Structures are given as structure tokens and as C-alpha cells.
C-alpha positions in Angstrom: -56.8 58.9 -4.8 -54.4 56.0 -4.4 -57.2 53.7 -3.4 -59.3 54.9 -6.3 -56.6 54.1 -8.8 -56.1 50.6 -7.4 -59.8 49.7 -7.3 -60.3 51.1 -10.8 -57.5 48.9 -12.1 -59.0 45.9 -10.3 -62.4 46.6 -11.8 -61.0 46.8 -15.4 -59.0 43.6 -14.9 -62.0 41.5 -13.6 -64.3 42.7 -16.4 -61.7 41.9 -19.0 -61.1 38.4 -17.7 -64.8 37.7 -17.3 -65.5 38.8 -20.9 -62.9 36.3 -22.2 -64.6 33.2 -20.7 -67.5 31.4 -22.3 -70.0 29.0 -20.6 -68.6 25.9 -22.3 -65.1 26.7 -21.0 -66.3 26.4 -17.4 -68.8 23.6 -17.8 -71.9 25.8 -17.9 -74.7 25.6 -20.4 -74.8 28.3 -23.1 -78.4 29.3 -22.2 -80.3 32.1 -23.8 -78.8 34.6 -26.2 -76.3 36.9 -24.4 -76.1 40.6 -24.9 -72.4 40.8 -24.1 -69.5 38.4 -24.6 -68.2 36.2 -21.8 -69.7 35.0 -18.5 -72.3 36.9 -16.5 -71.4 38.2 -13.1 -73.8 35.8 -11.4 -72.0 32.9 -13.2 -68.6 33.9 -11.9 -70.1 34.3 -8.4 -71.6 30.8 -8.7 -68.3 29.3 -9.8 -66.4 31.1 -7.0 -69.0 30.2 -4.3 -69.7 33.9 -3.4 -72.9 36.0 -3.6 -73.6 37.8 -6.8 -74.0 41.0 -4.9 -70.5 40.7 -3.3 -68.9 39.8 -6.6 -70.6 42.7 -8.3 -69.3 45.1 -5.7 -65.8 43.7 -6.2 -66.0 44.1 -10.0 -67.4 47.6 -9.6 -64.3 48.6 -7.7 -66.0 49.2 -4.4 -63.8 49.4 -1.3 -64.8 46.1 0.4 -62.8 43.7 2.5 -61.6 40.5 0.7 -59.7 37.5 2.0 -57.0 35.4 0.3 -59.3 32.3 0.2 -62.0 34.2 -1.6 -59.5 35.6 -4.1 -58.3 32.1 -4.7 -61.9 31.1 -5.6 -62.3 34.2 -7.9 -58.9 33.4 -9.6 -60.0 29.8 -10.1 -63.4 30.8 -11.5 -61.7 33.2 -14.0 -59.0 30.6 -14.8 -56.2 33.0 -14.1 -52.6 32.0 -14.5 -49.9 32.5 -11.9 -49.0 36.0 -13.0 -52.6 37.1 -13.3 -53.4 35.7 -9.9 -50.5 37.7 -8.3 -51.8 40.8 -10.1 -55.2 40.2 -8.7 -53.8 39.9 -5.2 -51.7 43.0 -5.6 -54.7 45.1 -6.5 -57.3 43.5 -4.2 -55.2 43.2 -1.1 -53.4 46.6 -1.4 -50.1 44.8 -1.9 -49.3 47.4 -4.5 -48.4 50.1 -1.9 -44.7 50.8 -2.4 -42.6 53.9 -2.2 -42.4 55.6 -5.7 -39.3 54.6 -7.5 -36.5 57.0 -8.1 -36.3 58.6 -11.6 -34.6 56.5 -14.2 -31.6 58.9 -14.4 -30.9 58.3 -10.7 -30.7 54.5 -11.1 -27.1 53.4 -10.9 -26.0 50.0 -12.4 -23.5 48.3 -10.2 -20.1 47.6 -11.8 -20.5 43.9 -11.4 -23.9 43.9 -13.2 -22.5 46.1 -15.9 -19.6 43.7 -16.4 -21.9 40.7 -16.6 -24.0 42.4 -19.3 -20.9 43.5 -21.3 -19.5 39.9 -21.2 -22.6 38.7 -23.1 -20.8 39.6 -26.4 -23.3 38.2 -28.8 -26.4 38.2 -26.6 -28.1 41.6 -26.7 -29.0 42.5 -23.1 -31.1 45.4 -21.8 -31.5 46.4 -18.1 -34.7 48.2 -17.3 -36.3 49.5 -14.1 -39.9 49.0 -12.7 -41.2 51.7 -15.1 -39.6 50.0 -18.1 -37.0 52.8 -18.4 -33.8 51.4 -20.0 -30.9 52.0 -17.6 -28.3 49.8 -19.1 -27.4 47.8 -22.2 -24.5 46.1 -24.0 -22.9 46.6 -27.4 -24.9 43.8 -28.9 -28.1 45.5 -27.9 -27.0 48.8 -29.5 -26.3 47.0 -32.8 -29.6 45.0 -32.9 -32.0 47.7 -31.5 -30.4 51.1 -31.4 -27.8 53.0 -29.6 -29.7 54.2 -26.5 -26.9 56.5 -25.6 -28.1 58.8 -28.4 -31.4 59.3 -26.5 -31.9 61.6 -23.5 -32.6 59.8 -20.3 -36.3 60.7 -20.2 -36.8 59.2 -23.7 -35.4 55.7 -22.9 -38.7 54.2 -21.9 -39.0 50.8 -23.6 -42.8 50.9 -23.8 -42.8 54.3 -25.4 -39.9 53.5 -27.8 -41.9 50.5 -29.2 -44.5 52.9 -30.5 -42.4 55.9 -31.4 -39.2 54.6 -33.0 -39.4 53.2 -36.6 -36.4 51.0 -35.7 -38.5 48.9 -33.4 -41.6 48.9 -35.6 -39.6 47.6 -38.6 -37.4 45.2 -36.6 -39.9 42.7 -35.1 -41.6 40.5 -37.7 -44.7 40.2 -35.4 -44.6 43.6 -33.9 -47.9 43.2 -32.1 -46.7 40.0 -30.4 -43.4 41.7 -29.4 -45.2 44.6 -27.9 -47.7 42.5 -26.0 -44.9 40.7 -24.2 -43.5 44.0 -22.9 -47.0 45.3 -22.0 -47.6 42.1 -20.0 -44.5 42.8 -18.0 -45.4 46.4 -17.6 -48.9 45.4 -16.2 -47.2 43.1 -13.7 -45.2 46.1 -12.4 -48.4 48.2 -12.5 -50.1 45.8 -10.2 -47.3 46.1 -7.7 -46.9 49.9 -7.9 -50.4 51.1 -8.8 -50.2 53.7 -6.1 -47.3 55.4 -7.9 -49.1 58.2 -9.8 -46.5 58.0 -12.5 -48.2 54.9 -13.9 -51.7 56.4 -14.3 -50.2 59.5 -16.0 -48.0 57.4 -18.4 -50.9 55.1 -19.3 -53.2 58.0 -20.0 -50.6 59.8 -22.1 -49.9 56.7 -24.2 -53.6 55.9 -24.6 -54.3 59.4 -25.9 -51.3 59.4 -28.2 -51.4 55.9 -29.7 -54.6 54.0 -30.5 -52.6 50.8 -30.8 -51.4 51.1 -27.3 -54.9 51.6 -25.9 -56.1 48.5 -27.8 -53.3 46.2 -26.7 -53.3 47.6 -23.1 -57.0 46.9 -22.7 -56.4 43.2 -23.3 -55.1 43.0 -19.7 -52.4 40.4 -20.3 -50.0 39.8 -17.3 -46.6 38.1 -17.2 -43.7 38.6 -14.9 -41.2 37.0 -17.3 -42.3 35.7 -20.7 -39.9 33.3 -22.5 -40.5 33.6 -26.2 -38.9 33.0 -29.5 -38.7 36.4 -31.4 -38.0 36.8 -35.1 -36.3 40.1 -36.2 -35.7 41.4 -39.7 -32.6 43.5 -39.2 -31.9 46.2 -41.8 -28.3 45.0 -42.2 -28.2 41.5 -40.9 -31.5 40.2 -42.2 -33.4 37.4 -40.5 -32.4 36.9 -36.8 -34.0 34.6 -34.3 -33.6 35.2 -30.5 -34.8 33.4 -27.4 -35.9 36.0 -24.9 -35.2 35.4 -21.2 -36.1 37.9 -18.5 -34.2 37.8 -15.2 -35.1 39.7 -12.1 -32.1 41.4 -10.5 -32.1 41.1 -6.7 -31.2 44.1 -4.7 -32.5 47.4 -3.4 -33.6 48.6 -6.9 -36.2 46.7 -8.9 -34.3 45.9 -12.1 -34.9 43.4 -14.9 -32.3 42.1 -17.3 -33.8 41.0 -20.7 -31.4 38.8 -22.6 -31.8 37.9 -26.3 -29.9 34.7 -26.9 -29.3 33.8 -30.5 -31.4 30.7 -31.4 -29.1 27.7 -31.6 -30.8 26.4 -34.7 -30.2 29.5 -36.7 -27.2 31.5 -38.0 -28.1 34.5 -35.8 -25.0 34.5 -33.7 -22.6 34.5 -36.8 -24.7 37.3 -38.4 -24.5 39.4 -35.2 -20.8 38.8 -35.0 -20.3 40.1 -38.5 -22.6 43.0 -37.8 -20.6 44.1 -34.8 -17.2 43.5 -36.4 -18.2 45.4 -39.5 -19.1 48.5 -37.6 
């Protein structure tokens, strides 16, 4: 079952990326009218220097042997970026086999990491695990987003909160762009830990409950750490601009620290300071 999940994820990813490319983007003639968008399988095979049959088997999710050099060729043909290439390797080379992570409530933040986050007085910071469960945050994050302490442990999943809490839906000016950034990170984790059955169940539950999730997830975007400018419309503070930086925390537990730094060209920091002092 673990192998089936990995190969199914590989199949979906390859099909999605192939559909996004057009002949003119890779130097091929448009040719006759196409029944489906994107490149044909034989065109990807041609660009990668492999047989059409072999590539078809790979895209169909058959359990075949692949090499790093061939995957490099496939990645180049599909014009994958660095994070997408790593995701391809994780799925195709079984690099995704890891022990299932501990439940979020068992994750303990070290005192030193907690102190670092708390010292970021006017930079909202959130610590999450490989399942995107929120396991730590500072006072600034509680003021800008919500007080996560009010939620039970099992409800602190960042991906789920983006779709269930009105605070998040009304906060981000471009909610879809905001969500796509988190889903890209989540997919990077999924590529690493696809053998953990929790992911398949979570994705299935979210897809059934939220049509928007299903639509955005199927775009198959991958990013290990997007750095973006995010505009919020806070209910009390008004317009706020933050630069998002994601940092991987080294150690025995796979943790990520997402830091929202007030944009230097805006009045965000002073607004946040007044917001926190006013409370």
C-alpha cells in the first residue's frame, strides 16, 4: 500500500506538470489540433531521450526501476524547479520512506527555540511540524492571526485552519495566493513522507470537505521555503505588509519556523506595536 501511494502521487505529479507545458515552450512545433492541453507523452519522452513506452509506464505509476540520470532528463524536459525536482526524486526513488512522525501534541519545543521565537517581539512567528501542525508561536502571531492556545491540539493544523477559520479567510488580501504558498510547502513534506498514511487520509478528508482545497491541491505546486510579500487586512490594525521567511529547524524533529517580518517600507511594525500594547 505504501508503494501504491507513492506511485499514485508520482503519476499525478507528472501528468500535472506535462499538462502545463506547451510545444512552443520547449521548442517543438504546435502541430495538429490537440485533444488535451500540454505536451503529449511521446514529446516528453523525446525531450528526455527515453522511449515513449518507458515514460508512459512511469507516468502511469508502474513500479519500474529508474535512475538518477534519467530522472534528471525527465526533470529537464518538464522544466521542473529545484523543489519540484526534489519532489520527483522523493517519489520516484523511494526517498520518501521515513518513520511516521509523532503526533503534534507530543512535539516538544526546546526552551532555546521558544526563547528565540518570543524575542521576535514584532515579528509574528509560527513553528510547525512536518504535518503543518502548529506546535509553537509568539505573542505577535497570536495578535495578527489568532490565539492558537484557544484551540485543542488536534485542531491546530495550519492547512485546515486556512479553510475553516474566518479569521484567516478575511485576513489575507489574496487568500488564494496565501493558501497556495502553504500547500506548496505541504506538498514538499508529502513527497518526503508519502509512506505515512496520515497524509493520504488528511488529503482525502480535505478534498471531500472543501472544493477549494481540491482545486488548489491539484495544481501540484512545490516549494520548500517560499519567500513572499504578504498583504493582510487586519480587523483592528488595517493594512499590514509582511515579508515571509521560512526556516528549517535542524534537529531530531522536522520543524519549520515561519517568520513574518514587517515590511520596512510600510508602517506595519508601528501598527503591530500599538495593537499589542492596546490589548
